[in-house]
FIMARKE-460198 format. One record per residue (C-alpha): x, y, z; residue in one letter. Coordinates in steps of 0.2 Angstrom, whole numbers, padded with zeros to 4 digits, always signed. Layout:
XYZa...
END
This chain:
-0321+0224+0159m-0340+0224+0160d-0352+0213+0150d-0357+0226+0138k-0339+0230+0133i-0335+0212+0131k-0350+0209+0120n-0345+0224+0109m-0328+0217+0108e-0335+0200+0103k-0347+0207+0090d-0334+0218+0082f-0322+0203+0081f-0335+0191+0073f-0341+0205+0061s-0324+0207+0053g-0324+0190+0043f-0335+0178+0033t-0331+0159+0034v-0326+0152+0017v-0324+0134+0022k-0319+0123+0037t-0302+0114+0034l-0300+0105+0050k-0310+0101+0066d-0302+0089+0079t-0314+0093+0094g-0300+0103+0103s-0295+0114+0088k-0304+0120+0073r-0297+0129+0057i-0307+0139+0045d-0302+0148+0030q-0311+0165+0030i-0312+0181+0020y-0305+0195+0032y-0313+0211+0028t-0300+0223+0037p-0286+0216+0026r-0298+0212+0011q-0290+0195+0009t-0291+0177+0013i-0285+0172+0031c-0286+0158+0043m-0297+0158+0059l-0291+0145+0072k-0302+0141+0087t-0295+0133+0102y-0309+0125+0112y-0308+0127+0131g-0290+0135+0131r-0285+0153+0135n-0271+0157+0124l-0275+0175+0122s-0260+0182+0132d-0247+0174+0121v-0256+0177+0105y-0259+0196+0110i-0240+0197+0111r-0238+0188+0095l-0249+0200+0086k-0236+0214+0088s-0222+0203+0081v-0219+0205+0063r-0205+0195+0054q-0205+0188+0036e-0203+0170+0042n-0216+0170+0055l-0235+0168+0051a-0243+0185+0055a-0256+0186+0069v-0269+0199+0065y-0282+0198+0079d-0286+0188+0095v-0301+0185+0106l-0304+0175+0121f-0323+0172+0123w-0334+0160+0132d-0319+0149+0137g-0312+0148+0119n-0298+0157+0110t-0300+0164+0092y-0285+0169+0082v-0285+0176+0065i-0268+0173+0056e-0260+0175+0039e-0265+0162+0026c-0249+0155+0018i-0249+0146+0001d-0238+0131+0000g-0235+0114+0008v-0227+0109+0025t-0209+0102+0026l-0217+0086+0031a-0228+0085+0015e-0213+0090+0004r-0203+0076+0013l-0216+0063+0010e-0219+0067-0008h-0202+0071-0014e-0190+0063-0002g-0175+0070+0008v-0169+0088+0007f-0151+0092+0001s-0138+0099+0013e-0139+0116+0004a-0158+0116+0006e-0158+0112+0025v-0145+0125+0028i-0155+0138+0019r-0172+0133+0028i-0164+0132+0045t-0156+0149+0043k-0173+0157+0039m-0180+0148+0054l-0166+0155+0065c-0171+0172+0059s-0189+0169+0065a-0184+0162+0082l-0171+0176+0085e-0186+0188+0085v-0197+0177+0096l-0182+0174+0108h-0178+0192+0109s-0195+0197+0116q-0196+0202+0134t-0199+0189+0141p-0193+0178+0127p-0206+0168+0118l-0202+0149+0116i-0211+0140+0101h-0209+0122+0109r-0216+0113+0094d-0203+0115+0080i-0206+0101+0067k-0208+0098+0048p-0227+0099+0050g-0226+0116+0058n-0215+0124+0044v-0223+0130+0028m-0213+0130+0012l-0219+0143-0001r-0217+0142-0020e-0203+0155-0019d-0193+0144-0008g-0195+0154+0008t-0202+0146+0024v-0214+0152+0038k-0215+0145+0055l-0233+0142+0060i-0244+0135+0075d-0241+0145+0090f-0253+0136+0102d-0238+0128+0112t-0228+0145+0113v-0225+0150+0131r-0216+0165+0139s-0199+0160+0147h-0198+0164+0166k-0181+0166+0173e-0187+0161+0191e-0195+0144+0185a-0186+0128+0187s-0197+0118+0175k-0213+0119+0164d-0230+0117+0173t-0237+0107+0158i-0227+0097+0145a-0232+0103+0127m-0225+0099+0110g-0223+0084+0099t-0213+0070+0108r-0201+0065+0095e-0195+0083+0093y-0196+0088+0111a-0180+0092+0121s-0177+0083+0138p-0183+0100+0147e-0201+0096+0140h-0202+0081+0152y-0197+0088+0168g-0178+0090+0166y-0179+0109+0167g-0189+0124+0160q-0190+0125+0141t-0181+0140+0134g-0171+0145+0118a-0161+0130+0120a-0176+0119+0119s-0181+0126+0102d-0163+0123+0096i-0164+0105+0101y-0180+0103+0091s-0171+0112+0076m-0157+0099+0077g-0170+0084+0077v-0179+0092+0062m-0163+0095+0052m-0159+0077+0054h-0176+0071+0048e-0175+0082+0033l-0158+0075+0028l-0162+0057+0031t-0180+0055+0032g-0178+0047+0050k-0179+0053+0068l-0166+0052+0081l-0163+0035+0090t-0160+0038+0108e-0153+0056+0105h-0141+0049+0092k-0139+0054+0074a-0138+0042+0060s-0133+0056+0047y-0114+0057+0043k-0113+0072+0032g-0105+0089+0034k-0119+0095+0045l-0116+0082+0058l-0106+0093+0070p-0120+0106+0070v-0134+0093+0073i-0124+0084+0087k-0122+0101+0096r-0140+0105+0094c-0146+0088+0102i-0135+0088+0117q-0145+0081+0132v-0137+0095+0143d-0145+0111+0137a-0129+0121+0142k-0119+0111+0129k-0130+0116+0115r-0128+0132+0105f-0131+0147+0116a-0143+0155+0104s-0151+0153+0087v-0139+0167+0081k-0124+0156+0086e-0133+0141+0077l-0135+0152+0061e-0116+0157+0061t-0112+0138+0062a-0123+0135+0047l-0115+0149+0037e-0098+0141+0040s-0104+0125+0033c-0109+0135+0017q-0091+0141+0014k-0078+0131+0004p-0067+0130+0020w-0081+0125+0032g-0076+0107+0033f-0059+0112+0040l-0068+0120+0055m-0076+0103+0059q-0059+0094+0061d-0047+0102+0073k-0032+0093+0067k-0035+0097+0049m-0038+0115+0054f-0021+0117+0063l-0012+0109+0048y-0022+0120+0036g-0020+0136+0045g-0010+0145+0031i-0021+0138+0018l-0037+0143+0027l-0031+0161+0029a-0028+0162+0011a-0044+0155+0006v-0053+0166+0018f-0046+0181+0011l-0051+0175-0006g-0069+0172-0001i-0070+0189+0007l-0064+0197-0010y-0077+0185-0019w-0091+0190-0008q-0086+0209-0010g-0088+0208-0029t-0105+0199-0027r-0112+0214-0017e-0112+0226-0031t-0127+0238-0035w-0138+0231-0049p-0138+0239-0066d-0155+0247-0065l-0155+0252-0084y-0151+0235-0089k-0164+0227-0078a-0177+0239-0085y-0172+0237-0103e-0172+0218-0102e-0188+0218-0092e-0181+0208-0077e-0192+0205-0062s-0192+0219-0049p-0191+0205-0036f-0173+0201-0042l-0168+0219-0038l-0175+0218-0020l-0166+0202-0017e-0149+0210-0022n-0138+0210-0006q-0134+0228-0006r-0152+0233-0010v-0159+0222+0004d-0146+0229+0016k-0150+0247+0011g-0169+0244+0014l-0166+0236+0031k-0155+0251+0036k-0167+0264+0029l-0183+0256+0036l-0177+0248+0052g-0192+0240+0061t-0203+0244+0046k-0193+0233+0034y-0203+0217+0036s-0220+0227+0034y-0214+0234+0018v-0208+0218+0011k-0225+0211+0016e-0233+0225+0006c-0223+0220-0009l-0230+0203-0011q-0236+0208-0029i-0226+0221-0039i-0234+0230-0054d-0226+0225-0070t-0227+0244-0075d-0211+0249-0068v-0202+0266-0072e-0184+0271-0076y-0180+0289-0079w-0164+0299-0077d-0155+0286-0066g-0170+0282-0055d-0179+0265-0055y-0197+0265-0048f-0208+0251-0043m-0224+0249-0033k-0234+0234-0026g-0247+0229-0014a-0254+0214-0003v-0266+0205-0015p-0284+0208-0011g-0301+0215-0018l-0296+0232-0011y-0278+0234-0005s-0274+0245+0010f-0256+0238+0012m-0246+0246-0002e-0228+0252-0004a-0217+0259-0018s-0198+0259-0019v-0186+0270-0028l-0168+0264-0032l-0155+0276-0040s-0140+0272-0051d-0129+0279-0037d-0135+0267-0024g-0148+0278-0015e-0165+0272-0010i-0182+0280-0006a-0197+0271+0000c-0215+0275+0004s-0229+0264+0011f-0246+0265+0018l-0249+0261+0036e-0263+0267+0048d-0269+0280+0035d-0252+0288+0034v-0242+0288+0018c-0224+0287+0026n-0209+0292+0016y-0191+0288+0019y-0175+0292+0009a-0157+0288+0011s-0151+0304+0004d-0156+0323+0007e-0159+0326-0011r-0173+0314-0012y-0182+0324+0002y-0178+0341-0006e-0184+0334-0023q-0193+0317-0022p-0194+0307-0038n-0209+0312-0048g-0217+0294-0049n-0215+0292-0031m-0223+0309-0027m-0237+0306-0039e-0240+0289-0030w-0240+0297-0013m-0252+0311-0018l-0264+0299-0027s-0270+0294-0009f-0281+0309-0008e-0287+0307+0011n-0270+0300+0017k-0258+0310+0028t-0240+0311+0020i-0226+0310+0033q-0208+0313+0028f-0197+0304+0041h-0183+0317+0042q-0182+0332+0053d-0201+0329+0059p-0211+0343+0054w-0220+0351+0068e-0233+0365+0069e-0224+0382+0069g-0207+0376+0064t-0207+0384+0047g-0216+0399+0039e-0224+0392+0023i-0232+0409+0017s-0224+0415+0001g-0222+0414-0018t-0218+0397-0026y-0213+0396-0044l-0212+0381-0057q-0201+0383-0072e-0208+0370-0084e-0222+0372-0088p-0222+0390-0081p-0233+0392-0065g-0235+0400-0048s-0243+0397-0032l-0244+0410-0018v-0248+0404-0001l-0256+0418+0011i-0258+0416+0029k-0275+0425+0034n-0280+0434+0050e-0288+0418+0056n-0272+0408+0056g-0278+0398+0041g-0271+0399+0023y-0277+0404+0006e-0269+0401-0011v-0268+0411-0027e-0261+0402-0042g-0258+0402-0061r-0251+0390-0073v-0249+0389-0092s-0248+0373-0103r-0246+0377-0121g-0260+0388-0127m-0270+0385-0111y-0269+0393-0094s-0278+0392-0078g-0281+0402-0062d-0285+0397-0044i-0290+0408-0029e-0297+0403-0012g-0295+0395+0005e-0285+0380+0009l-0291+0365+0020e-0276+0360+0031r-0275+0341+0032i-0259+0342+0043n-0245+0354+0046p-0238+0349+0029q-0253+0345+0018q-0267+0356+0011f-0282+0353+0000l-0289+0366-0012y-0308+0363-0016r-0321+0371-0027t-0339+0366-0029g-0345+0349-0022d-0339+0331-0023e-0347+0328-0040e-0344+0344-0050t-0330+0352-0040g-0311+0352-0042a-0297+0347-0030k-0279+0352-0029l-0268+0343-0016k-0253+0352-0010l-0238+0346+0001l-0226+0359+0008v-0209+0353+0013y-0195+0365+0017k-0194+0377+0002d-0205+0367-0010r-0223+0364-0014v-0228+0348-0022y-0244+0349-0031a-0256+0335-0038q-0272+0339-0047t-0285+0326-0040i-0300+0332-0049q-0302+0346-0062g-0318+0353-0071v-0322+0368-0082p-0323+0383-0071g-0312+0375-0058g-0295+0367-0061l-0297+0366-0080n-0278+0365-0082v-0267+0353-0072s-0256+0361-0058f-0246+0345-0056d-0227+0348-0052g-0214+0355-0040t-0214+0374-0035y-0199+0382-0027k-0200+0396-0015k-0193+0413-0021q
END
């Protein structure tokens, strides 16, 4: 990369933010709170003097998980690494421990499971990313009880061929033996640090010569985490998470004593079946009408186990992104004809990360979200593609210049003939799409609303294979009608209407005849 391109990259990076205040400057690392223009919100700028961490942070930039601090941009310039990260409100676990004392076993299980989910994503990268500095000071506890793993300056890529690390990194009290020349740090090293941290959160004390002073029900889990021999620890954070889940169950203590387990086999089986039944009754679809009438928080609906699983199944890799978009949900929710509609956004002066979710009484889900100037739409049932909810469609069409993409049977040029007559029953209206000799499209339409009626006629501007815009006049005095064509339907949204143009709203769904 020549100097001119490098300078452009530097100028572009530093033009994207304004420093609000400096929080910390140790001489080797500086942390600034900034206003980050691309996301229109407060973020953190971390400067690592004299270190090139760009390779790891560039990889972290593409990783999104709800318990990991998001990395938004990275620059290595003039010997320093500059990183823009998510700003997280809350306190570290170390601060919480200092001011409020030790954590309960239930709290430690819940926190550690969330960290397991974060580490599972890091460890599943190719090659795996190892944090190497897990401790209470590197975990943020938010007001809602969720946690985020921060400070990635010790992260390294695990190399299968390496026998040990080149440089020992991390905090000594939480570091595994591998950190000090007894092998290469890997997933097992993070698991060791998790065991040390769990012990400290429960007792307020660190280990003494790799031995625990804690005597509660989590002792077998902690002891396995802190084995000196890495091969004797949990094989993965998923296995650690499973062990923690067993401790949450009423019969979990039986699993920690083999003799009791053998003697209690029959009792265990009976209780196990009872737990399965109990959990099954908990995973019920929420009463949406009741939630709407009693003005319950939409966040409670999103935390419902079946809703959460449904969103994960529907959105796949986009799940974490959508949950991030829903940091603030409008109180103005809607419930109509069995459908509950909510919308939200990342807080900021102008928000470009927005999402909406539709839940139906019969357990179906639809979701739409903005990403890279595309309004993506997913639905769990075919009927919500053929006839999307009116609130959802209005929300998507409100983004005038955004492309709308239905994620089912991807629409490609030439896969469907859209010319024809489309009718709307109530209020009565019609749209006729005509393909002209130049390959473009024209529209003729008429709609009646009470005593008033209106007509349109003219060329359509094609935004993408599904989406069209009808315009009359200029930006200030003209009129605009946005059309989305999907299968045998046209969804219309009047963006702007004026006398002599769209003096009557054409909003609604028109079905092909």
